[in-house]
PQR file with spaces between the fields and no chain letter, atoms N, CA, C, O and H, PARSE charges and radii, in Angstrom:
ATOM       1  N    MET     1     136.858  113.466  272.608 -0.4000 1.5000
ATOM       2  CA   MET     1     135.934  112.697  273.419 -0.0000 2.0000
ATOM       3  C    MET     1     134.448  113.061  273.077  0.5500 1.7000
ATOM       4  O    MET     1     133.529  112.405  273.567 -0.5500 1.4000
ATOM       5  N    ASP     2     134.251  113.991  272.329 -0.4000 1.5000
ATOM       6  CA   ASP     2     132.896  114.348  272.017 -0.0000 2.0000
ATOM       7  C    ASP     2     132.289  113.217  271.197  0.5500 1.7000
ATOM       8  O    ASP     2     131.077  113.011  271.272 -0.5500 1.4000
ATOM       9  H    ASP     2     134.998  114.524  271.931  0.4000 1.0000
ATOM      10  N    TYR     3     133.054  112.493  270.437 -0.4000 1.5000
ATOM      11  CA   TYR     3     132.407  111.399  269.626 -0.0000 2.0000
ATOM      12  C    TYR     3     131.896  110.157  270.625  0.5500 1.7000
ATOM      13  O    TYR     3     130.941  109.433  270.344 -0.5500 1.4000
ATOM      14  H    TYR     3     134.038  112.660  270.377  0.4000 1.0000
ATOM      15  N    VAL     4     132.629  110.050  271.731 -0.4000 1.5000
ATOM      16  CA   VAL     4     132.199  108.909  272.673 -0.0000 2.0000
ATOM      17  C    VAL     4     130.799  109.346  273.313  0.5500 1.7000
ATOM      18  O    VAL     4     129.884  108.530  273.426 -0.5500 1.4000
ATOM      19  H    VAL     4     133.404  110.638  271.959  0.4000 1.0000
ATOM      20  N    SER     5     130.685  110.645  273.716 -0.4000 1.5000
ATOM      21  CA   SER     5     129.355  111.050  274.246 -0.0000 2.0000
ATOM      22  C    SER     5     128.249  111.087  273.277  0.5500 1.7000
ATOM      23  O    SER     5     127.061  111.012  273.591 -0.5500 1.4000
ATOM      24  H    SER     5     131.429  111.308  273.624  0.4000 1.0000
ATOM      25  N    ALA     6     128.736  111.217  272.004 -0.4000 1.5000
ATOM      26  CA   ALA     6     127.722  111.085  270.989 -0.0000 2.0000
ATOM      27  C    ALA     6     127.266  109.729  270.663  0.5500 1.7000
ATOM      28  O    ALA     6     126.075  109.539  270.417 -0.5500 1.4000
ATOM      29  H    ALA     6     129.702  111.278  271.749  0.4000 1.0000
ATOM      30  N    LEU     7     128.125  108.766  270.642 -0.4000 1.5000
ATOM      31  CA   LEU     7     127.790  107.465  270.370 -0.0000 2.0000
ATOM      32  C    LEU     7     127.198  106.527  271.546  0.5500 1.7000
ATOM      33  O    LEU     7     126.673  105.430  271.360 -0.5500 1.4000
ATOM      34  H    LEU     7     129.092  108.920  270.842  0.4000 1.0000
ATOM      35  N    VAL     8     127.365  107.108  272.678 -0.4000 1.5000
ATOM      36  CA   VAL     8     126.864  106.129  273.821 -0.0000 2.0000
ATOM      37  C    VAL     8     125.434  106.025  273.820  0.5500 1.7000
ATOM      38  O    VAL     8     124.977  104.890  273.950 -0.5500 1.4000
ATOM      39  H    VAL     8     127.791  108.000  272.829  0.4000 1.0000
ATOM      40  N    PRO     9     124.587  107.047  273.690 -0.5600 1.5000
ATOM      41  CA   PRO     9     123.136  106.863  273.771  0.2800 2.0000
ATOM      42  C    PRO     9     122.558  105.881  272.588  0.5500 1.7000
ATOM      43  O    PRO     9     121.721  105.021  272.862 -0.5500 1.4000
ATOM      44  N    PRO    10     123.014  106.049  271.378 -0.5600 1.5000
ATOM      45  CA   PRO    10     122.537  105.117  270.462  0.2800 2.0000
ATOM      46  C    PRO    10     122.903  103.658  270.642  0.5500 1.7000
ATOM      47  O    PRO    10     122.123  102.741  270.388 -0.5500 1.4000
ATOM      48  N    VAL    11     124.161  103.497  271.104 -0.4000 1.5000
ATOM      49  CA   VAL    11     124.572  102.146  271.424 -0.0000 2.0000
ATOM      50  C    VAL    11     123.808  101.470  272.679  0.5500 1.7000
ATOM      51  O    VAL    11     123.504  100.278  272.710 -0.5500 1.4000
ATOM      52  H    VAL    11     124.794  104.243  271.310  0.4000 1.0000
ATOM      53  N    VAL    12     123.578  102.267  273.562 -0.4000 1.5000
ATOM      54  CA   VAL    12     122.744  101.923  274.696 -0.0000 2.0000
ATOM      55  C    VAL    12     121.360  101.443  274.280  0.5500 1.7000
ATOM      56  O    VAL    12     120.831  100.402  274.668 -0.5500 1.4000
ATOM      57  H    VAL    12     123.825  103.235  273.536  0.4000 1.0000
ATOM      58  N    MET    13     120.830  102.360  273.417 -0.4000 1.5000
ATOM      59  CA   MET    13     119.410  101.963  272.962 -0.0000 2.0000
ATOM      60  C    MET    13     119.401  100.801  272.113  0.5500 1.7000
ATOM      61  O    MET    13     118.469   99.999  272.158 -0.5500 1.4000
ATOM      62  H    MET    13     121.260  103.206  273.102  0.4000 1.0000
ATOM      63  N    ALA    14     120.482  100.649  271.265 -0.4000 1.5000
ATOM      64  CA   ALA    14     120.438   99.402  270.371 -0.0000 2.0000
ATOM      65  C    ALA    14     120.548   98.118  271.223  0.5500 1.7000
ATOM      66  O    ALA    14     119.860   97.125  270.985 -0.5500 1.4000
ATOM      67  H    ALA    14     121.240  101.301  271.228  0.4000 1.0000
ATOM      68  N    VAL    15     121.472   98.189  272.255 -0.4000 1.5000
ATOM      69  CA   VAL    15     121.466   97.044  273.145 -0.0000 2.0000
ATOM      70  C    VAL    15     120.210   96.747  273.858  0.5500 1.7000
ATOM      71  O    VAL    15     119.765   95.602  273.945 -0.5500 1.4000
ATOM      72  H    VAL    15     122.030   98.995  272.448  0.4000 1.0000
ATOM      73  N    PHE    16     119.676   97.722  274.336 -0.4000 1.5000
ATOM      74  CA   PHE    16     118.256   97.670  275.011 -0.0000 2.0000
ATOM      75  C    PHE    16     117.240   97.058  274.004  0.5500 1.7000
ATOM      76  O    PHE    16     116.550   96.096  274.343 -0.5500 1.4000
ATOM      77  H    PHE    16     120.038   98.651  274.265  0.4000 1.0000
ATOM      78  N    PHE    17     117.148   97.601  272.798 -0.4000 1.5000
ATOM      79  CA   PHE    17     116.181   97.045  271.859 -0.0000 2.0000
ATOM      80  C    PHE    17     116.507   95.678  271.432  0.5500 1.7000
ATOM      81  O    PHE    17     115.572   94.929  271.150 -0.5500 1.4000
ATOM      82  H    PHE    17     117.708   98.382  272.522  0.4000 1.0000
ATOM      83  N    THR    18     117.641   95.285  271.355 -0.4000 1.5000
ATOM      84  CA   THR    18     118.072   93.908  271.036 -0.0000 2.0000
ATOM      85  C    THR    18     117.566   92.923  272.218  0.5500 1.7000
ATOM      86  O    THR    18     117.006   91.856  271.966 -0.5500 1.4000
ATOM      87  H    THR    18     118.402   95.893  271.585  0.4000 1.0000
ATOM      88  N    LEU    19     117.813   93.372  273.500 -0.4000 1.5000
ATOM      89  CA   LEU    19     117.396   92.506  274.554 -0.0000 2.0000
ATOM      90  C    LEU    19     115.925   92.536  274.595  0.5500 1.7000
ATOM      91  O    LEU    19     115.392   91.484  274.948 -0.5500 1.4000
ATOM      92  H    LEU    19     118.268   94.238  273.705  0.4000 1.0000
ATOM      93  N    VAL    20     115.151   93.544  274.301 -0.4000 1.5000
ATOM      94  CA   VAL    20     113.718   93.459  274.307 -0.0000 2.0000
ATOM      95  C    VAL    20     113.213   92.566  273.198  0.5500 1.7000
ATOM      96  O    VAL    20     112.329   91.739  273.424 -0.5500 1.4000
ATOM      97  H    VAL    20     115.584   94.399  274.014  0.4000 1.0000
ATOM      98  N    VAL    21     113.699   92.700  272.129 -0.4000 1.5000
ATOM      99  CA   VAL    21     113.389   91.746  270.944 -0.0000 2.0000
ATOM     100  C    VAL    21     113.638   90.273  271.332  0.5500 1.7000
ATOM     101  O    VAL    21     112.811   89.394  271.085 -0.5500 1.4000
ATOM     102  H    VAL    21     114.417   93.371  271.945  0.4000 1.0000
ATOM     103  N    ARG    22     114.734   90.058  271.909 -0.4000 1.5000
ATOM     104  CA   ARG    22     115.202   88.708  272.236 -0.0000 2.0000
ATOM     105  C    ARG    22     114.199   88.097  273.279  0.5500 1.7000
ATOM     106  O    ARG    22     113.776   86.945  273.185 -0.5500 1.4000
ATOM     107  H    ARG    22     115.406   90.771  272.110  0.4000 1.0000
ATOM     108  N    THR    23     113.862   88.948  274.258 -0.4000 1.5000
ATOM     109  CA   THR    23     112.985   88.468  275.323 -0.0000 2.0000
ATOM     110  C    THR    23     111.585   88.187  274.706  0.5500 1.7000
ATOM     111  O    THR    23     110.934   87.223  275.108 -0.5500 1.4000
ATOM     112  H    THR    23     114.205   89.884  274.335  0.4000 1.0000
ATOM     113  N    ILE    24     111.120   88.999  273.752 -0.4000 1.5000
ATOM     114  CA   ILE    24     109.865   88.800  273.270 -0.0000 2.0000
ATOM     115  C    ILE    24     109.774   87.479  272.310  0.5500 1.7000
ATOM     116  O    ILE    24     108.765   86.774  272.300 -0.5500 1.4000
ATOM     117  H    ILE    24     111.649   89.783  273.426  0.4000 1.0000
ATOM     118  N    VAL    25     110.840   87.230  271.563 -0.4000 1.5000
ATOM     119  CA   VAL    25     110.899   86.089  270.787 -0.0000 2.0000
ATOM     120  C    VAL    25     111.099   84.886  271.615  0.5500 1.7000
ATOM     121  O    VAL    25     110.598   83.830  271.229 -0.5500 1.4000
ATOM     122  H    VAL    25     111.660   87.802  271.571  0.4000 1.0000
ATOM     123  N    LYS    26     111.765   84.927  272.692 -0.4000 1.5000
ATOM     124  CA   LYS    26     111.934   83.715  273.535 -0.0000 2.0000
ATOM     125  C    LYS    26     110.707   83.382  274.234  0.5500 1.7000
ATOM     126  O    LYS    26     110.495   82.203  274.519 -0.5500 1.4000
ATOM     127  H    LYS    26     112.172   85.785  273.005  0.4000 1.0000
ATOM     128  N    THR    27     109.859   84.308  274.549 -0.4000 1.5000
ATOM     129  CA   THR    27     108.673   84.020  275.401 -0.0000 2.0000
ATOM     130  C    THR    27     107.366   83.665  274.451  0.5500 1.7000
ATOM     131  O    THR    27     106.248   83.451  274.920 -0.5500 1.4000
ATOM     132  H    THR    27     110.032   85.265  274.318  0.4000 1.0000
ATOM     133  N    GLN    28     107.663   83.638  273.125 -0.4000 1.5000
ATOM     134  CA   GLN    28     106.564   83.230  272.192 -0.0000 2.0000
ATOM     135  C    GLN    28     106.497   81.690  272.302  0.5500 1.7000
ATOM     136  O    GLN    28     107.499   80.979  272.371 -0.5500 1.4000
ATOM     137  H    GLN    28     108.571   83.812  272.744  0.4000 1.0000
ATOM     138  N    GLY    29     105.259   81.251  272.310 -0.4000 1.5000
ATOM     139  CA   GLY    29     105.110   79.761  272.270 -0.0000 2.0000
ATOM     140  C    GLY    29     105.529   79.147  273.521  0.5500 1.7000
ATOM     141  O    GLY    29     105.441   79.798  274.562 -0.5500 1.4000
ATOM     142  H    GLY    29     104.444   81.828  272.254  0.4000 1.0000
ATOM     143  N    GLY    30     105.981   77.947  273.521 -0.4000 1.5000
ATOM     144  CA   GLY    30     106.444   77.275  274.784 -0.0000 2.0000
ATOM     145  C    GLY    30     105.360   76.603  275.398  0.5500 1.7000
ATOM     146  O    GLY    30     104.284   76.554  274.801 -0.5500 1.4000
ATOM     147  H    GLY    30     106.052   77.418  272.676  0.4000 1.0000
ATOM     148  N    PRO    31     105.514   76.009  276.654 -0.5600 1.5000
ATOM     149  CA   PRO    31     104.525   75.219  277.262  0.2800 2.0000
ATOM     150  C    PRO    31     103.226   76.020  277.671  0.5500 1.7000
ATOM     151  O    PRO    31     102.131   75.462  277.742 -0.5500 1.4000
ATOM     152  N    ASN    32     103.399   77.261  277.916 -0.4000 1.5000
ATOM     153  CA   ASN    32     102.293   78.032  278.377 -0.0000 2.0000
ATOM     154  C    ASN    32     101.427   78.572  277.144  0.5500 1.7000
ATOM     155  O    ASN    32     100.400   79.206  277.382 -0.5500 1.4000
ATOM     156  H    ASN    32     104.289   77.714  277.858  0.4000 1.0000
ATOM     157  N    LYS    33     101.797   78.347  275.945 -0.4000 1.5000
ATOM     158  CA   LYS    33     101.086   79.014  274.803 -0.0000 2.0000
ATOM     159  C    LYS    33      99.607   78.599  274.740  0.5500 1.7000
ATOM     160  O    LYS    33      98.766   79.455  274.467 -0.5500 1.4000
ATOM     161  H    LYS    33     102.631   77.832  275.751  0.4000 1.0000
ATOM     162  N    ALA    34      99.259   77.352  274.976 -0.4000 1.5000
ATOM     163  CA   ALA    34      97.930   76.838  274.982 -0.0000 2.0000
ATOM     164  C    ALA    34      97.106   77.600  276.058  0.5500 1.7000
ATOM     165  O    ALA    34      95.970   78.010  275.819 -0.5500 1.4000
ATOM     166  H    ALA    34      99.942   76.657  275.198  0.4000 1.0000
ATOM     167  N    LYS    35      97.691   77.760  277.181 -0.4000 1.5000
ATOM     168  CA   LYS    35      97.092   78.425  278.336 -0.0000 2.0000
ATOM     169  C    LYS    35      96.691   79.888  278.101  0.5500 1.7000
ATOM     170  O    LYS    35      95.619   80.406  278.416 -0.5500 1.4000
ATOM     171  H    LYS    35      98.613   77.427  277.375  0.4000 1.0000
ATOM     172  N    GLU    36      97.816   80.504  277.449 -0.4000 1.5000
ATOM     173  CA   GLU    36      97.704   81.956  277.148 -0.0000 2.0000
ATOM     174  C    GLU    36      96.556   82.150  276.005  0.5500 1.7000
ATOM     175  O    GLU    36      95.749   83.079  276.045 -0.5500 1.4000
ATOM     176  H    GLU    36      98.686   80.084  277.193  0.4000 1.0000
ATOM     177  N    ASP    37      96.584   81.196  275.022 -0.4000 1.5000
ATOM     178  CA   ASP    37      95.576   81.309  273.903 -0.0000 2.0000
ATOM     179  C    ASP    37      94.189   81.102  274.433  0.5500 1.7000
ATOM     180  O    ASP    37      93.254   81.732  273.937 -0.5500 1.4000
ATOM     181  H    ASP    37      97.239   80.442  274.990  0.4000 1.0000
ATOM     182  N    ALA    38      93.998   80.223  275.450 -0.4000 1.5000
ATOM     183  CA   ALA    38      92.727   80.044  276.031 -0.0000 2.0000
ATOM     184  C    ALA    38      92.271   81.195  276.820  0.5500 1.7000
ATOM     185  O    ALA    38      91.077   81.489  276.866 -0.5500 1.4000
ATOM     186  H    ALA    38      94.757   79.711  275.852  0.4000 1.0000
ATOM     187  N    ALA    39      93.216   81.885  277.469 -0.4000 1.5000
ATOM     188  CA   ALA    39      92.786   83.025  278.213 -0.0000 2.0000
ATOM     189  C    ALA    39      92.363   84.213  277.353  0.5500 1.7000
ATOM     190  O    ALA    39      91.498   85.013  277.709 -0.5500 1.4000
ATOM     191  H    ALA    39      94.186   81.647  277.432  0.4000 1.0000
ATOM     192  N    VAL    40      92.987   84.275  276.268 -0.4000 1.5000
ATOM     193  CA   VAL    40      92.738   85.314  275.377 -0.0000 2.0000
ATOM     194  C    VAL    40      91.372   85.019  274.636  0.5500 1.7000
ATOM     195  O    VAL    40      90.564   85.929  274.448 -0.5500 1.4000
ATOM     196  H    VAL    40      93.689   83.625  275.979  0.4000 1.0000
ATOM     197  N    ASP    41      91.157   83.826  274.254 -0.4000 1.5000
ATOM     198  CA   ASP    41      89.853   83.381  273.681 -0.0000 2.0000
ATOM     199  C    ASP    41      88.675   83.643  274.613  0.5500 1.7000
ATOM     200  O    ASP    41      87.624   84.085  274.147 -0.5500 1.4000
ATOM     201  H    ASP    41      91.813   83.087  274.406  0.4000 1.0000
ATOM     202  N    GLU    42      88.811   83.386  275.912 -0.4000 1.5000
ATOM     203  CA   GLU    42      87.750   83.596  276.906 -0.0000 2.0000
ATOM     204  C    GLU    42      87.536   85.085  277.088  0.5500 1.7000
ATOM     205  O    GLU    42      86.381   85.467  277.275 -0.5500 1.4000
ATOM     206  H    GLU    42      89.664   83.027  276.291  0.4000 1.0000
ATOM     207  N    VAL    43      88.491   85.939  277.054 -0.4000 1.5000
ATOM     208  CA   VAL    43      88.313   87.382  277.116 -0.0000 2.0000
ATOM     209  C    VAL    43      87.587   87.897  275.903  0.5500 1.7000
ATOM     210  O    VAL    43      86.715   88.756  276.032 -0.5500 1.4000
ATOM     211  H    VAL    43      89.429   85.629  276.902  0.4000 1.0000
ATOM     212  N    LEU    44      87.916   87.402  274.724 -0.4000 1.5000
ATOM     213  CA   LEU    44      87.416   87.843  273.474 -0.0000 2.0000
ATOM     214  C    LEU    44      85.779   87.392  273.504  0.5500 1.7000
ATOM     215  O    LEU    44      84.865   88.165  273.219 -0.5500 1.4000
ATOM     216  H    LEU    44      88.624   86.704  274.619  0.4000 1.0000
ATOM     217  N    ALA    45      85.627   86.153  273.859 -0.4000 1.5000
ATOM     218  CA   ALA    45      84.177   85.601  273.980 -0.0000 2.0000
ATOM     219  C    ALA    45      83.366   86.500  274.983  0.5500 1.7000
ATOM     220  O    ALA    45      82.216   86.837  274.702 -0.5500 1.4000
ATOM     221  H    ALA    45      86.370   85.525  274.091  0.4000 1.0000
ATOM     222  N    ARG    46      83.903   86.843  276.025 -0.4000 1.5000
ATOM     223  CA   ARG    46      83.240   87.648  276.987 -0.0000 2.0000
ATOM     224  C    ARG    46      82.935   89.064  276.464  0.5500 1.7000
ATOM     225  O    ARG    46      81.872   89.616  276.751 -0.5500 1.4000
ATOM     226  H    ARG    46      84.837   86.569  276.253  0.4000 1.0000
ATOM     227  N    ALA    47      83.833   89.627  275.727 -0.4000 1.5000
ATOM     228  CA   ALA    47      83.628   90.869  275.067 -0.0000 2.0000
ATOM     229  C    ALA    47      82.626   90.844  274.093  0.5500 1.7000
ATOM     230  O    ALA    47      81.743   91.701  274.064 -0.5500 1.4000
ATOM     231  H    ALA    47      84.696   89.179  275.493  0.4000 1.0000
ATOM     232  N    GLU    48      82.711   89.783  273.171 -0.4000 1.5000
ATOM     233  CA   GLU    48      81.604   89.716  272.128 -0.0000 2.0000
ATOM     234  C    GLU    48      80.199   89.288  272.854  0.5500 1.7000
ATOM     235  O    GLU    48      79.151   89.632  272.306 -0.5500 1.4000
ATOM     236  H    GLU    48      83.429   89.087  273.195  0.4000 1.0000
ATOM     237  N    ALA    49      80.161   88.627  273.942 -0.4000 1.5000
ATOM     238  CA   ALA    49      78.838   88.408  274.473 -0.0000 2.0000
ATOM     239  C    ALA    49      78.262   89.669  275.227  0.5500 1.7000
ATOM     240  O    ALA    49      77.058   89.782  275.459 -0.5500 1.4000
ATOM     241  H    ALA    49      81.012   88.348  274.387  0.4000 1.0000
ATOM     242  N    ALA    50      79.175   90.584  275.585 -0.4000 1.5000
ATOM     243  CA   ALA    50      78.774   91.778  276.248 -0.0000 2.0000
ATOM     244  C    ALA    50      78.035   92.878  275.259  0.5500 1.7000
ATOM     245  O    ALA    50      77.200   93.702  275.631 -0.5500 1.4000
ATOM     246  H    ALA    50      80.153   90.493  275.397  0.4000 1.0000
ATOM     247  N    VAL    51      78.503   92.714  273.996 -0.4000 1.5000
ATOM     248  CA   VAL    51      77.933   93.578  272.971 -0.0000 2.0000
ATOM     249  C    VAL    51      76.667   92.931  272.523  0.5500 1.7000
ATOM     250  O    VAL    51      76.657   91.840  271.953 -0.5500 1.4000
ATOM     251  H    VAL    51      79.182   92.045  273.694  0.4000 1.0000
ATOM     252  N    GLN    52      75.481   93.704  272.822 -0.4000 1.5000
ATOM     253  CA   GLN    52      74.264   93.150  272.439 -0.0000 2.0000
ATOM     254  C    GLN    52      73.641   94.043  271.388  0.5500 1.7000
ATOM     255  O    GLN    52      73.546   95.256  271.573 -0.5500 1.4000
ATOM     256  H    GLN    52      75.489   94.590  273.285  0.4000 1.0000
ATOM     257  N    PRO    53      73.186   93.406  270.209 -0.5600 1.5000
ATOM     258  CA   PRO    53      72.641   94.282  269.148  0.2800 2.0000
ATOM     259  C    PRO    53      71.338   94.933  269.721  0.5500 1.7000
ATOM     260  O    PRO    53      70.627   94.291  270.494 -0.5500 1.4000
ATOM     261  N    THR    54      71.027   96.203  269.343 -0.4000 1.5000
ATOM     262  CA   THR    54      69.833   96.818  269.819 -0.0000 2.0000
ATOM     263  C    THR    54      68.802   96.535  268.707  0.5500 1.7000
ATOM     264  O    THR    54      69.146   96.362  267.538 -0.5500 1.4000
ATOM     265  H    THR    54      71.604   96.725  268.716  0.4000 1.0000
ATOM     266  N    GLY    55      67.571   96.498  269.111 -0.4000 1.5000
ATOM     267  CA   GLY    55      66.365   96.287  268.311 -0.0000 2.0000
ATOM     268  C    GLY    55      65.941   97.459  267.533  0.5500 1.7000
ATOM     269  O    GLY    55      65.035   97.273  266.720 -0.5500 1.4000
ATOM     270  H    GLY    55      67.292   96.639  270.061  0.4000 1.0000
ATOM     271  N    GLY    56      66.430   98.606  267.642 -0.4000 1.5000
ATOM     272  CA   GLY    56      65.968   99.878  267.168 -0.0000 2.0000
ATOM     273  C    GLY    56      66.319   99.946  265.639  0.5500 1.7000
ATOM     274  O    GLY    56      67.220   99.255  265.163 -0.5500 1.4000
ATOM     275  H    GLY    56      67.166   98.757  268.302  0.4000 1.0000
ATOM     276  N    SER    57      65.617  100.751  264.948 -0.4000 1.5000
ATOM     277  CA   SER    57      65.906  100.945  263.547 -0.0000 2.0000
ATOM     278  C    SER    57      66.860  102.089  263.325  0.5500 1.7000
ATOM     279  O    SER    57      66.781  103.127  263.981 -0.5500 1.4000
ATOM     280  H    SER    57      64.885  101.313  265.335  0.4000 1.0000
ATOM     281  N    ALA    58      67.695  101.900  262.460 -0.4000 1.5000
ATOM     282  CA   ALA    58      68.679  102.938  262.058 -0.0000 2.0000
ATOM     283  C    ALA    58      67.968  103.857  261.020  0.5500 1.7000
ATOM     284  O    ALA    58      67.572  103.383  259.955 -0.5500 1.4000
ATOM     285  H    ALA    58      67.760  101.056  261.927  0.4000 1.0000
ATOM     286  N    ALA    59      67.808  105.154  261.326 -0.4000 1.5000
ATOM     287  CA   ALA    59      67.163  105.933  260.341 -0.0000 2.0000
ATOM     288  C    ALA    59      68.157  106.689  259.529  0.5500 1.7000
ATOM     289  O    ALA    59      67.778  107.426  258.619 -0.5500 1.4000
ATOM     290  H    ALA    59      68.130  105.540  262.191  0.4000 1.0000
Protein backbone atom coordinates (compact mmCIF):
# COMPACT_ATOMS: atom_id res chain seq x y z
CA MET A 1 0.00 0.00 0.00
CA ASP A 2 3.01 2.30 0.18
CA TYR A 3 2.90 2.71 -3.58
CA VAL A 4 -0.65 4.12 -3.34
CA SER A 5 0.38 6.77 -0.83
CA ALA A 6 3.41 7.56 -3.01
CA LEU A 7 1.33 7.99 -6.17
CA VAL A 8 -1.60 10.00 -4.79
CA PRO A 9 0.12 13.43 -4.45
CA PRO A 10 1.56 13.48 -8.01
CA VAL A 11 -1.76 12.34 -9.46
CA VAL A 12 -3.67 15.00 -7.53
CA MET A 13 -1.21 17.68 -8.66
CA ALA A 14 -1.43 16.49 -12.29
CA VAL A 15 -5.22 16.70 -12.24
CA PHE A 16 -5.12 20.14 -10.60
CA PHE A 17 -2.56 21.41 -13.12
CA THR A 18 -4.64 20.08 -16.02
CA LEU A 19 -7.73 21.85 -14.71
CA VAL A 20 -5.84 25.12 -14.26
CA VAL A 21 -4.42 25.00 -17.78
CA ARG A 22 -7.83 24.11 -19.20
CA THR A 23 -9.43 27.06 -17.38
CA ILE A 24 -6.76 29.46 -18.62
CA VAL A 25 -7.13 28.29 -22.21
CA LYS A 26 -10.92 28.48 -22.12
CA THR A 27 -10.95 32.03 -20.74
CA GLN A 28 -8.61 33.40 -23.41
CA GLY A 29 -10.39 35.39 -26.08
CA GLY A 30 -14.13 35.26 -26.23
CA PRO A 31 -16.60 38.15 -26.13
CA ASN A 32 -14.80 40.01 -23.33
CA LYS A 33 -11.40 40.03 -25.04
CA ALA A 34 -11.81 43.53 -26.52
CA LYS A 35 -12.97 44.90 -23.16
CA GLU A 36 -10.04 43.31 -21.32
CA ASP A 37 -7.56 44.56 -23.94
CA ALA A 38 -8.97 48.08 -23.65
CA ALA A 39 -8.63 47.99 -19.87
CA VAL A 40 -5.01 46.86 -20.10
CA ASP A 41 -4.23 49.52 -22.71
CA GLU A 42 -5.74 52.18 -20.45
CA VAL A 43 -3.67 51.09 -17.46
CA LEU A 44 -0.49 51.06 -19.57
CA ALA A 45 -1.26 54.52 -20.94
CA ARG A 46 -1.76 55.87 -17.41
CA ALA A 47 1.51 54.31 -16.27
CA GLU A 48 3.40 55.80 -19.21
CA ALA A 49 1.83 59.22 -18.61
CA ALA A 50 2.85 59.10 -14.95
CA VAL A 51 6.52 58.63 -15.89
CA GLN A 52 7.77 62.14 -16.57
CA PRO A 53 11.30 62.63 -17.89
CA THR A 54 13.42 64.89 -15.71
CA GLY A 55 15.15 67.88 -17.27
CA GLY A 56 18.39 67.38 -15.31
CA SER A 57 21.64 66.33 -16.89
CA ALA A 58 23.09 62.89 -16.27
CA ALA A 59 26.68 63.30 -15.17
